[in-house]
C-alpha positions, 0 to 999 in steps of 0.5 A: 865484518871479518871472521875474527870479530865474530869470535871476539863478539861471541866471546864477549857475549859469553864472558859477560853473559855468564858474569851478568847472569851471576850478578843478577840471578835470583838468590832466594832459596826457592829459586837460586839455581846454584843451590838447586844444582849444587855449588860445584856443578854451578861453578863448573858450568859458569867457569866453562862458559866464561873460560870459553868466552875469554878464549874466544875474546883473546883469540878473536882480538889477536886475529882481528884487523888492527887497522879497522878504526871507528874513531880517532883517539884524542892525542891526550888519550895515551897519557890519560891511560898511563895516569889512570892505570897506576890507581887501577893497579893499586885497586886490583891488588887492594881487592885481593889483599887484606881489608884496608881502607881502600877496599873498605871504602870502594866496596868492590875495587876489582870492578872499579879497576876494570872500569878505569882499565877499560875506560882509559884504553878506550881513550887511547885506542880507536880501532874497532877490535879495541872498541869491542873489547874495552867497550864490553869490559867498560859496560860490564864494569859499570853494570856490575858495579851498580848491582854490587853497590846495592848488596849488603856487606858485612862490616869487617876489621880494617887495617892500614897494612892492606892499603900499604900492600896495595899501594907498594905492590900495585905500584910495582906491578904497574912499573913492571907491566909498563916497562917490560910486559906490555910490549911482550904480552900485548904487542904494543911497546910503551915508548918514552914513559919511564 
């Protein structure tokens, strides 16, 4: 295995290890490490570990050989990715916007956006580096989503304004990213789509 893949794998383990530990840690007052260390120390350590993992993932992915394949994606994989990314962007915006019916129904729209983004990119990319990166996000998203679904939530006021913001801003970001940013940021041009 080539060197950059080690960085990608190490980054994946650090990033998702920190996230999964946070999702499944013991939250009872006597055992909650966040309470024992203090919120600032816990969040500082968490951010440092997850940040280092993210840097290693991006670095390892960018240096890894893009020609080493583990499977041949289906011919329709790219079209599925393009179709699924629109709701993924809408869900991403819904997770940070005012509570609308989308956010209220989905419960944790950011995780569903991660699952849609990574799963659809697995359908379009068969090289080893993409399988590690997107596969890591996909597995993490499913595990964390299952954990979140069991947590109690408070009923909050819902407004259609949150849905309108998610739909308009999500669709606009989808268009901008597809048309202008994907090629410059990711290095892959989306040809003949818009």
